C-alpha positions, 0 to 999 in steps of 0.5 A: 924588285929585280927578276934575280931577287924574285928568283931568290925569294922563290928559292928561299920560300921553297926551301923554307916551306919543305920538310923532307919527312912529310912534304911542305911544312905548315909552320908559317915560314913562308908567311914571314919570309924576308921579314914580310907578312904574306897571305897564300892565295894560290898554289900550283905544285902540279899545274892544272890539278886545281883547274881540272880536279877541284870543284869551283866551290872548293877552289878558294879553300884549296888554294889557301890550304896547306897541302898536308891535308890534300889526300884527306880532303880532296881524294874523293874529288880527284877520284870522281873526275878520273872515274868520269874520264874513264881512268882505269885506276883512279884511286892510284893516280889520285894518290900520286897526284896528291898532295899537290906538291912538286916532289924532287928526289935527288937520287934519280933523274930530274924530269916531271914528275920528279922535279920540273925543268923549264923545258918539261911539257908538263900539261902534256905529261899530265894529260898522258897520265889521265888519258893514257893512249887516247891520242885525241886527249893526251896532248895539248899540242903546245910543244915549246916555249915561245921564247928561248930559256936562258943558259944561266940563272935565273933560267926562265925566258924574258917576260913579255912586256 
């Protein structure tokens, strides 16, 4: 498949899996995309959420589940980790991080956490949310992509081959 075709599939999957009222729909639309059957084996709405907050024993169930049950199923895990990190408001931040989806409000400026641009330093932004003013922990020190992004669709830099 060409990169453009893959980008179109990802765009169609995003649109097909959304329900503006409650977030991603759990209607199997993605599983039937383009007449093909797919199995969800991973999800990455907000990078590093599963990596940092979901216990290893629960990762497979988390990755294959629809995000609609995230708050009910994983809030305690996220709060426990945030509490261990010393976050001053772990329950409030857990509510902002779950469900693990990438929200986009078209009425406000696009930048992480509202949407995601290729240039957004997402991991540093998330570390800042978790560790606040603790300069030793709130930056991953990876400040730019190693290849320039494209100025036209599909926007992403050419892959390493």
